[in-house]
C-alpha positions as YAML, in Angstrom:
chain: A
units: angstrom
residues:
- id: 1
  name: MET
  ca: [-33.71, 80.82, -32.85]
- id: 2
  name: ILE
  ca: [-36.07, 81.18, -35.82]
- id: 3
  name: ILE
  ca: [-38.45, 78.32, -36.57]
- id: 4
  name: LYS
  ca: [-39.98, 78.66, -40.03]
- id: 5
  name: LYS
  ca: [-43.60, 77.67, -40.49]
- id: 6
  name: THR
  ca: [-44.08, 74.66, -42.72]
- id: 7
  name: PHE
  ca: [-46.83, 72.12, -43.30]
- id: 8
  name: GLY
  ca: [-49.66, 74.63, -43.25]
- id: 9
  name: LYS
  ca: [-52.11, 74.20, -46.14]
- id: 10
  name: TYR
  ca: [-49.56, 71.86, -47.73]
- id: 11
  name: SER
  ca: [-50.52, 69.30, -45.06]
- id: 12
  name: LYS
  ca: [-53.87, 68.50, -46.65]
- id: 13
  name: TYR
  ca: [-52.07, 67.24, -49.77]
- id: 14
  name: TYR
  ca: [-49.34, 65.35, -47.91]
- id: 15
  name: ASP
  ca: [-50.82, 61.84, -47.95]
- id: 16
  name: VAL
  ca: [-51.89, 62.18, -51.58]
- id: 17
  name: ILE
  ca: [-48.44, 63.32, -52.70]
- id: 18
  name: TYR
  ca: [-46.66, 60.54, -50.81]
- id: 19
  name: LYS
  ca: [-49.20, 57.76, -51.38]
- id: 20
  name: ASP
  ca: [-46.56, 55.74, -53.27]
- id: 21
  name: LYS
  ca: [-44.04, 55.87, -50.39]
- id: 22
  name: ASN
  ca: [-43.33, 52.35, -49.13]
- id: 23
  name: TYR
  ca: [-44.16, 52.81, -45.45]
- id: 24
  name: PRO
  ca: [-44.49, 49.05, -44.76]
- id: 25
  name: ALA
  ca: [-40.93, 48.45, -45.99]
- id: 26
  name: GLU
  ca: [-39.64, 51.27, -43.82]
- id: 27
  name: VAL
  ca: [-41.41, 49.89, -40.76]
- id: 28
  name: ARG
  ca: [-39.92, 46.45, -41.43]
- id: 29
  name: PHE
  ca: [-36.51, 48.16, -41.59]
- id: 30
  name: ILE
  ca: [-37.12, 49.84, -38.22]
- id: 31
  name: GLU
  ca: [-38.09, 46.50, -36.68]
- id: 32
  name: LYS
  ca: [-35.04, 44.81, -38.18]
- id: 33
  name: ILE
  ca: [-32.81, 47.38, -36.47]
- id: 34
  name: ILE
  ca: [-34.67, 47.02, -33.17]
- id: 35
  name: HIS
  ca: [-34.31, 43.24, -33.20]
- id: 36
  name: LYS
  ca: [-30.61, 43.40, -34.07]
- id: 37
  name: TYR
  ca: [-29.44, 46.22, -31.81]
- id: 38
  name: SER
  ca: [-31.80, 46.73, -28.88]
- id: 39
  name: SER
  ca: [-30.61, 45.31, -25.56]
- id: 40
  name: ARG
  ca: [-34.17, 45.28, -24.23]
- id: 41
  name: LYS
  ca: [-37.56, 44.28, -25.53]
- id: 42
  name: VAL
  ca: [-38.98, 47.39, -27.17]
- id: 43
  name: LYS
  ca: [-42.56, 48.05, -26.17]
- id: 44
  name: SER
  ca: [-42.77, 51.85, -26.44]
- id: 45
  name: ILE
  ca: [-41.60, 54.14, -29.24]
- id: 46
  name: LEU
  ca: [-41.28, 57.92, -29.32]
- id: 47
  name: SER
  ca: [-41.68, 59.35, -32.82]
- id: 48
  name: LEU
  ca: [-40.25, 62.81, -33.51]
- id: 49
  name: GLY
  ca: [-41.94, 64.70, -36.34]
- id: 50
  name: CYS
  ca: [-44.57, 62.00, -36.80]
- id: 51
  name: GLY
  ca: [-46.58, 63.97, -39.35]
- id: 52
  name: SER
  ca: [-49.78, 62.24, -40.39]
- id: 53
  name: GLY
  ca: [-48.74, 59.01, -38.66]
- id: 54
  name: ASN
  ca: [-48.15, 56.60, -41.52]
- id: 55
  name: HIS
  ca: [-45.17, 54.85, -39.90]
- id: 56
  name: GLU
  ca: [-46.74, 55.08, -36.47]
- id: 57
  name: VAL
  ca: [-50.07, 53.39, -37.18]
- id: 58
  name: LEU
  ca: [-48.22, 50.47, -38.75]
- id: 59
  name: LEU
  ca: [-45.99, 50.18, -35.68]
- id: 60
  name: ALA
  ca: [-49.04, 50.40, -33.40]
- id: 61
  name: LYS
  ca: [-50.68, 47.56, -35.33]
- id: 62
  name: LYS
  ca: [-47.60, 45.48, -34.53]
- id: 63
  name: GLY
  ca: [-48.18, 46.04, -30.81]
- id: 64
  name: TYR
  ca: [-45.96, 49.01, -29.95]
- id: 65
  name: LYS
  ca: [-47.16, 51.90, -27.79]
- id: 66
  name: ILE
  ca: [-46.51, 55.12, -29.70]
- id: 67
  name: LEU
  ca: [-46.21, 58.78, -28.78]
- id: 68
  name: GLY
  ca: [-46.07, 60.98, -31.87]
- id: 69
  name: ILE
  ca: [-44.77, 64.54, -31.61]
- id: 70
  name: ASP
  ca: [-45.29, 67.12, -34.33]
- id: 71
  name: ARG
  ca: [-45.69, 70.89, -34.48]
- id: 72
  name: SER
  ca: [-48.39, 70.72, -37.19]
- id: 73
  name: LYS
  ca: [-51.88, 70.60, -35.71]
- id: 74
  name: VAL
  ca: [-53.31, 69.61, -39.10]
- id: 75
  name: MET
  ca: [-50.93, 66.67, -39.42]
- id: 76
  name: LEU
  ca: [-51.78, 65.43, -35.93]
- id: 77
  name: GLU
  ca: [-55.49, 65.62, -36.73]
- id: 78
  name: LEU
  ca: [-54.87, 63.40, -39.76]
- id: 79
  name: PHE
  ca: [-52.85, 61.02, -37.57]
- id: 80
  name: ASN
  ca: [-55.57, 60.80, -34.92]
- id: 81
  name: ASP
  ca: [-58.25, 60.22, -37.55]
- id: 82
  name: LYS
  ca: [-56.28, 57.24, -38.88]
- id: 83
  name: ALA
  ca: [-55.72, 55.84, -35.41]
- id: 84
  name: LYS
  ca: [-59.44, 56.16, -34.65]
- id: 85
  name: LYS
  ca: [-60.51, 54.43, -37.87]
- id: 86
  name: LEU
  ca: [-58.06, 51.60, -37.20]
- id: 87
  name: TYR
  ca: [-59.14, 51.26, -33.53]
- id: 88
  name: LEU
  ca: [-55.61, 52.14, -32.36]
- id: 89
  name: LEU
  ca: [-56.37, 54.96, -29.94]
- id: 90
  name: ASN
  ca: [-55.36, 52.76, -26.99]
- id: 91
  name: SER
  ca: [-51.91, 52.31, -28.55]
- id: 92
  name: VAL
  ca: [-51.33, 55.81, -29.93]
- id: 93
  name: SER
  ca: [-51.09, 59.27, -28.41]
- id: 94
  name: THR
  ca: [-49.97, 62.55, -29.92]
- id: 95
  name: LYS
  ca: [-48.43, 65.78, -28.68]
- id: 96
  name: GLU
  ca: [-48.37, 69.11, -30.51]
- id: 97
  name: ALA
  ca: [-44.84, 70.44, -30.06]
- id: 98
  name: ASP
  ca: [-41.68, 71.27, -31.95]
- id: 99
  name: VAL
  ca: [-39.15, 68.41, -31.81]
- id: 100
  name: SER
  ca: [-36.57, 70.83, -30.38]
- id: 101
  name: ARG
  ca: [-38.99, 71.99, -27.66]
- id: 102
  name: PHE
  ca: [-40.85, 69.14, -26.01]
- id: 103
  name: ARG
  ca: [-41.12, 67.13, -22.81]
- id: 104
  name: THR
  ca: [-42.56, 63.69, -22.18]
- id: 105
  name: ALA
  ca: [-44.14, 62.30, -19.03]
- id: 106
  name: GLN
  ca: [-42.28, 58.99, -19.28]
- id: 107
  name: GLN
  ca: [-39.18, 57.42, -20.81]
- id: 108
  name: TYR
  ca: [-39.40, 55.26, -23.92]
- id: 109
  name: ASP
  ca: [-37.57, 52.15, -25.09]
- id: 110
  name: CYS
  ca: [-36.79, 53.57, -28.52]
- id: 111
  name: ALA
  ca: [-37.06, 56.81, -30.51]
- id: 112
  name: ILE
  ca: [-37.42, 57.33, -34.26]
- id: 113
  name: SER
  ca: [-37.45, 60.37, -36.50]
- id: 114
  name: MET
  ca: [-38.41, 59.46, -40.05]
- id: 115
  name: PHE
  ca: [-38.64, 61.15, -43.44]
- id: 116
  name: ASN
  ca: [-35.78, 63.59, -42.88]
- id: 117
  name: VAL
  ca: [-37.23, 65.43, -39.90]
- id: 118
  name: VAL
  ca: [-33.63, 65.97, -38.80]
- id: 119
  name: GLY
  ca: [-33.15, 68.01, -41.98]
- id: 120
  name: TYR
  ca: [-35.56, 70.61, -40.60]
- id: 121
  name: GLN
  ca: [-33.14, 71.29, -37.73]
- id: 122
  name: THR
  ca: [-31.28, 73.90, -39.75]
- id: 123
  name: GLU
  ca: [-29.70, 75.63, -36.75]
- id: 124
  name: ASN
  ca: [-27.17, 73.93, -34.46]
- id: 125
  name: GLU
  ca: [-29.20, 74.99, -31.42]
- id: 126
  name: GLN
  ca: [-32.29, 73.27, -32.78]
- id: 127
  name: PHE
  ca: [-30.49, 69.96, -33.31]
- id: 128
  name: ASP
  ca: [-28.77, 70.24, -29.93]
- id: 129
  name: ASN
  ca: [-32.12, 70.76, -28.20]
- id: 130
  name: MET
  ca: [-33.77, 67.96, -30.15]
- id: 131
  name: LEU
  ca: [-31.07, 65.51, -29.04]
- id: 132
  name: LYS
  ca: [-31.19, 66.70, -25.42]
- id: 133
  name: ASN
  ca: [-34.95, 66.20, -25.31]
- id: 134
  name: VAL
  ca: [-34.78, 62.80, -26.99]
- id: 135
  name: ASN
  ca: [-32.11, 61.81, -24.47]
- id: 136
  name: LYS
  ca: [-34.32, 62.81, -21.54]
- id: 137
  name: SER
  ca: [-37.22, 60.86, -23.06]
- id: 138
  name: LEU
  ca: [-35.27, 57.62, -23.58]
- id: 139
  name: LYS
  ca: [-34.31, 54.89, -21.13]
- id: 140
  name: THR
  ca: [-30.56, 54.35, -20.77]
- id: 141
  name: GLY
  ca: [-29.41, 52.15, -23.62]
- id: 142
  name: GLY
  ca: [-32.43, 53.12, -25.70]
- id: 143
  name: LEU
  ca: [-32.00, 53.39, -29.46]
- id: 144
  name: PHE
  ca: [-32.51, 56.57, -31.47]
- id: 145
  name: MET
  ca: [-32.71, 56.17, -35.24]
- id: 146
  name: PHE
  ca: [-33.30, 58.65, -38.05]
- id: 147
  name: ASP
  ca: [-32.75, 59.24, -41.74]
- id: 148
  name: CYS
  ca: [-31.16, 62.33, -43.25]
- id: 149
  name: TRP
  ca: [-29.36, 63.64, -46.33]
- id: 150
  name: HIS
  ca: [-25.65, 62.99, -46.81]
- id: 151
  name: ASN
  ca: [-23.52, 66.05, -47.60]
- id: 152
  name: PRO
  ca: [-21.12, 64.47, -50.15]
- id: 153
  name: ALA
  ca: [-23.99, 62.97, -52.14]
- id: 154
  name: VAL
  ca: [-25.95, 66.23, -52.22]
- id: 155
  name: LEU
  ca: [-22.92, 68.13, -53.52]
- id: 156
  name: LYS
  ca: [-22.12, 65.41, -56.05]
- id: 157
  name: ASP
  ca: [-25.69, 65.11, -57.36]
- id: 158
  name: LYS
  ca: [-27.12, 68.57, -56.83]
- id: 159
  name: PRO
  ca: [-30.89, 69.10, -56.47]
- id: 160
  name: THR
  ca: [-32.95, 69.82, -59.58]
- id: 161
  name: ASP
  ca: [-36.43, 71.18, -60.20]
- id: 162
  name: ARG
  ca: [-39.14, 68.53, -60.46]
- id: 163
  name: ILE
  ca: [-42.82, 68.05, -61.29]
- id: 164
  name: LYS
  ca: [-45.11, 65.41, -59.77]
- id: 165
  name: GLU
  ca: [-48.66, 64.78, -61.00]
- id: 166
  name: ILE
  ca: [-51.29, 62.73, -59.17]
- id: 167
  name: VAL
  ca: [-54.85, 61.99, -60.29]
- id: 168
  name: VAL
  ca: [-57.45, 61.45, -57.56]
- id: 169
  name: GLY
  ca: [-60.94, 60.87, -58.94]
- id: 170
  name: ASN
  ca: [-61.86, 63.96, -60.93]
- id: 171
  name: LYS
  ca: [-59.01, 65.97, -59.43]
- id: 172
  name: GLN
  ca: [-55.47, 66.49, -60.60]
- id: 173
  name: ILE
  ca: [-52.80, 67.42, -58.05]
- id: 174
  name: ILE
  ca: [-49.63, 68.93, -59.47]
- id: 175
  name: ARG
  ca: [-46.62, 69.66, -57.27]
- id: 176
  name: LEU
  ca: [-43.84, 71.84, -58.63]
- id: 177
  name: THR
  ca: [-40.57, 71.60, -56.70]
- id: 178
  name: SER
  ca: [-37.74, 74.10, -57.03]
- id: 179
  name: SER
  ca: [-34.52, 74.05, -55.00]
- id: 180
  name: LYS
  ca: [-31.86, 76.57, -54.07]
- id: 181
  name: LEU
  ca: [-28.58, 75.22, -52.69]
- id: 182
  name: ASN
  ca: [-26.82, 77.13, -49.91]
- id: 183
  name: ILE
  ca: [-23.41, 75.48, -49.58]
- id: 184
  name: VAL
  ca: [-22.29, 77.88, -46.83]
- id: 185
  name: LYS
  ca: [-25.04, 76.75, -44.43]
- id: 186
  name: ASN
  ca: [-25.44, 73.19, -45.82]
- id: 187
  name: ILE
  ca: [-29.10, 73.91, -46.56]
- id: 188
  name: ILE
  ca: [-31.37, 73.35, -49.54]
- id: 189
  name: GLU
  ca: [-34.27, 75.81, -49.69]
- id: 190
  name: ILE
  ca: [-37.01, 73.72, -51.27]
- id: 191
  name: THR
  ca: [-40.13, 75.48, -52.51]
- id: 192
  name: PHE
  ca: [-43.24, 73.40, -53.12]
- id: 193
  name: LYS
  ca: [-46.09, 74.80, -55.20]
- id: 194
  name: VAL
  ca: [-49.17, 72.60, -55.25]
- id: 195
  name: LEU
  ca: [-52.02, 73.09, -57.72]
- id: 196
  name: GLU
  ca: [-55.37, 71.35, -57.24]
- id: 197
  name: ILE
  ca: [-57.21, 71.20, -60.55]
- id: 198
  name: VAL
  ca: [-60.79, 70.09, -61.20]
- id: 199
  name: GLY
  ca: [-61.58, 69.97, -64.90]
- id: 200
  name: PRO
  ca: [-60.08, 73.09, -66.45]
- id: 201
  name: THR
  ca: [-60.13, 75.06, -63.18]
- id: 202
  name: VAL
  ca: [-57.39, 75.56, -60.61]
- id: 203
  name: VAL
  ca: [-59.38, 75.42, -57.35]
- id: 204
  name: ASP
  ca: [-56.50, 75.78, -54.90]
- id: 205
  name: THR
  ca: [-52.85, 76.82, -54.89]
- id: 206
  name: VAL
  ca: [-50.42, 76.31, -52.03]
- id: 207
  name: THR
  ca: [-46.81, 77.49, -51.87]
- id: 208
  name: GLU
  ca: [-44.41, 76.66, -49.02]
- id: 209
  name: THR
  ca: [-40.63, 76.86, -48.67]
- id: 210
  name: HIS
  ca: [-38.93, 74.16, -46.60]
- id: 211
  name: PRO
  ca: [-35.28, 74.79, -45.64]
- id: 212
  name: MET
  ca: [-33.60, 71.38, -45.34]
- id: 213
  name: ARG
  ca: [-30.16, 70.69, -43.90]
- id: 214
  name: TYR
  ca: [-27.75, 68.04, -45.16]
- id: 215
  name: TRP
  ca: [-25.04, 66.48, -43.00]
- id: 216
  name: THR
  ca: [-21.61, 64.91, -42.79]
- id: 217
  name: ILE
  ca: [-20.99, 61.84, -40.62]
- id: 218
  name: PRO
  ca: [-18.40, 63.63, -38.42]
- id: 219
  name: GLU
  ca: [-20.88, 66.47, -37.87]
- id: 220
  name: LEU
  ca: [-23.62, 64.06, -36.79]
- id: 221
  name: THR
  ca: [-21.19, 62.16, -34.57]
- id: 222
  name: TYR
  ca: [-20.19, 65.37, -32.81]
- id: 223
  name: PHE
  ca: [-23.78, 66.39, -32.06]
- id: 224
  name: LEU
  ca: [-24.79, 62.89, -30.97]
- id: 225
  name: GLU
  ca: [-21.88, 62.58, -28.53]
- id: 226
  name: LYS
  ca: [-22.59, 66.04, -27.19]
- id: 227
  name: GLY
  ca: [-26.21, 64.98, -26.63]
- id: 228
  name: GLY
  ca: [-25.30, 61.86, -24.65]
- id: 229
  name: PHE
  ca: [-25.46, 59.31, -27.48]
- id: 230
  name: GLU
  ca: [-23.05, 56.86, -29.02]
- id: 231
  name: LEU
  ca: [-23.10, 56.42, -32.80]
- id: 232
  name: VAL
  ca: [-23.79, 52.71, -33.37]
- id: 233
  name: SER
  ca: [-24.27, 52.33, -37.11]
- id: 234
  name: THR
  ca: [-24.57, 54.24, -40.38]
- id: 235
  name: CYS
  ca: [-25.87, 52.89, -43.68]
- id: 236
  name: ASN
  ca: [-27.71, 53.85, -46.82]
- id: 237
  name: PHE
  ca: [-31.45, 54.10, -46.25]
- id: 238
  name: LEU
  ca: [-33.20, 50.71, -46.11]
- id: 239
  name: ASP
  ca: [-29.92, 48.84, -46.61]
- id: 240
  name: LEU
  ca: [-28.60, 47.87, -43.19]
- id: 241
  name: ASN
  ca: [-25.55, 46.03, -44.53]
- id: 242
  name: SER
  ca: [-24.37, 48.85, -46.80]
- id: 243
  name: ARG
  ca: [-21.67, 51.46, -46.26]
- id: 244
  name: VAL
  ca: [-22.69, 55.11, -46.52]
- id: 245
  name: SER
  ca: [-22.10, 56.25, -50.08]
- id: 246
  name: ASP
  ca: [-21.52, 59.59, -51.77]
- id: 247
  name: ASP
  ca: [-23.86, 58.36, -54.51]
- id: 248
  name: LYS
  ca: [-26.96, 58.23, -52.30]
- id: 249
  name: TRP
  ca: [-28.61, 61.18, -50.59]
- id: 250
  name: ASP
  ca: [-30.63, 59.19, -48.07]
- id: 251
  name: ILE
  ca: [-28.69, 57.69, -45.20]
- id: 252
  name: PHE
  ca: [-29.75, 56.13, -41.91]
- id: 253
  name: ILE
  ca: [-28.23, 56.78, -38.51]
- id: 254
  name: LEU
  ca: [-28.52, 54.59, -35.43]
- id: 255
  name: ALA
  ca: [-27.41, 55.86, -32.01]
- id: 256
  name: LYS
  ca: [-27.72, 54.65, -28.43]
- id: 257
  name: LYS
  ca: [-28.27, 56.67, -25.26]
- id: 258
  name: ILE
  ca: [-25.23, 56.17, -23.03]
- id: 259
  name: LYS
  ca: [-25.76, 58.87, -20.40]
...
């Protein structure tokens, strides 16, 4: 199994690039699902691919105990810095590991994997192992929820190249995104090029390629059942009462550990 390196130098620009992402709304969505579907009171949450911890610190502020797992040391350092500044270190812990290769010392009430971490599981073996490890880390009946990209929508509205510009003080951050679609493997190879500009000078350049997988519902159902889960609900992202559409890339999957 080949695990490509991502979130190297790109990590230091992550929070700036995604500063307009509505993390509070996403956390409210997670809580809405917990309250509707969990058969037990959820006190502890395992977060797979936690990154810099933006969902996790908000959940910790609401009283949940969080373990965040990520393979990027830089991202975990950012996460721990936030937790320290917000006096959340008693509620938050982190573990440097790949989501397809980890173990936990206890079982959790619920597991989440946000911002298309599942898309990074480009090989079947990776996703299989991720689900097996999540299963071992969850209490029976525990919920596992994640977002991902929907195959029919990706093929209907194919990826395009994009430019994003952010101004931070006297700096300008420009991210150039180019995409290459591989319909045989159901993967989009996304290349990010980030330019940090101060005045007329480019002071830093970062380029990373992120292979991202997109999925069909039957495919996800197969892997979840194989991993000891039951598919409970599917919907468009942040719209719990919707039916999965071929017009929207982002979908949300809710499963329950049954064995």
